[in-house]
N, C-alpha and C positions, 0 to 999 in steps of 0.2 A: 581372775586368772585369764579369762578369755581375751580381754583387751591386750594383755601382754603378748599372747600368742599372735594376735593380729599385728601388733607392732613388729614382732619378729618376722612374720610373713612379709610385711612391707619392706623390712630391711633386707630380707632374702631376695625379693624381686628387684629392689634397688641395686643390690650387689650384682645380680645377673645383668641388669641393664648397663652398669658400668663396665663389667667384664666384656660383654659383647661389643659395646661401643669402643672400648680400648683395642680389642682385636681388629675390629673393622677399620678404624682410623689408622692403625699401624699398617695394616695390609694395604690400605689405599695410599698411604704416604709412600710405602715401598713401591707401589705401582708407578708413582711419579718419579721416585728416586732412581729406578732402573732406566728411565728415559733421560735423565738429567745429564748434561755434559759438563757443566760448570762445577769446578771443585768446591767453590764456596757454597753453592746451592746444595751439593751432595752432603757436605758436612752439616749444613743446617737441617736438612731432611733427616740425617742420621740422628741428630740430637732430638728432633721432634719425635722420631720413632721411639727412642728410649723413654722420652717423657710420657708418651701415650701408653707404652707398655707398663712402665713402673707406676705412673700416676693414675691410670684408669684400669687397665686389664688386671694387673697384679692386685691392686687394692680391691677391685670389684670381685675377683675370684675369691680372695680371702673372706670378704664380707659374705658372699653368697654361700660359700662352703660352711663357714662357721654358723651362720643363721640356719642353713639347711640341716646341719647336724643337730642344732638345738631343737628344731621342729620335730625331727625324727625321734629324738630322745624324749620329748614331751608325750608322745603317743606311739611308742615303738610297736606295740601290739597291732596297731592299725597299719602304720606305714610299712613295716617289714613284711606284712602279708599281702599288701596291695600289689597286684601285678603291674599296674601302671607305674608304680614307684621303681620297680626293678628295670623297667624299660627306660624310664627317665634317668636313673642312675647310670645305665649303660651309655646313654648319650652324654651325660655329664663327664664320665670317664674319658670318652672320646674328645670332649671339649678340653679337658685338662691336657690330654696328649697334643691336641692342636695348638693349645696355648704354648706349650713347651717348644713345639716345632716352629711356630711363628717367632718366638723369642730367640731361639737358636739361629734361625735363618737371618733374622734382622741384625743380630749382633755380628754374625760372620760377614754378612754383606756390608754392613757399616764399616767394618775394619778392613775390607778388601780381601778377605780370605776365600770368599766364594763369589760366583757371579750368579745373577738371577735373570730370568726372562720375565717380560711383562705377563706372559701366560701363567708363570709360577705364582706371581702375586695375585692374579685374578682368581686362581684356584683357592688361595688362602681366603680371599673374600667370600667366595661361593661356599667353601666348606664351613666357614663361620656362620653364614646365613642359614645353611642347611641344618647345622646342628642346633642353632637357636630355634628354628621352626620345629624341628623334631622334639626338642625339649618342651616347647609350648604345647604341641599336639599331644605328646605323652601325658603331660600334666593336666591340661584342660579337658581334652576329649577323653583321654584314657581314664581319668577320674570318674567320668560319667558312665562309660561303657565297659570298662575293665574292672569289675569289682570281684573281690575274693569270695 
């Protein structure tokens, strides 16, 4: 049974990596997109942003969430009482919200319904990195120091 849990944990981490990567490359492509003046280049960047969101971020989020729920279900008495898990889940909820925000802004900017500034897109990059590091700290350090 333990090897199966290890596989699920690896899948969970893999999903998180895809998720964060997708949000980062989407936000970085948006940073370039807001500076681009060529219509052809803007269309190409909008297509890439959709690919990054759908192919990396959405898939990664789904994998990470499903695997994470599977891990919690396997040992709910431990995970649901662990203070670090509640902190981590708070950051995960914020990441889900950021994901929706990035997706919405990307779609609206790509269709010309809104305008974005380079500083807006940089904030998306920084927010993604901050939440990623927060999740890592809550999980790795919190697991050691925040015990029930």
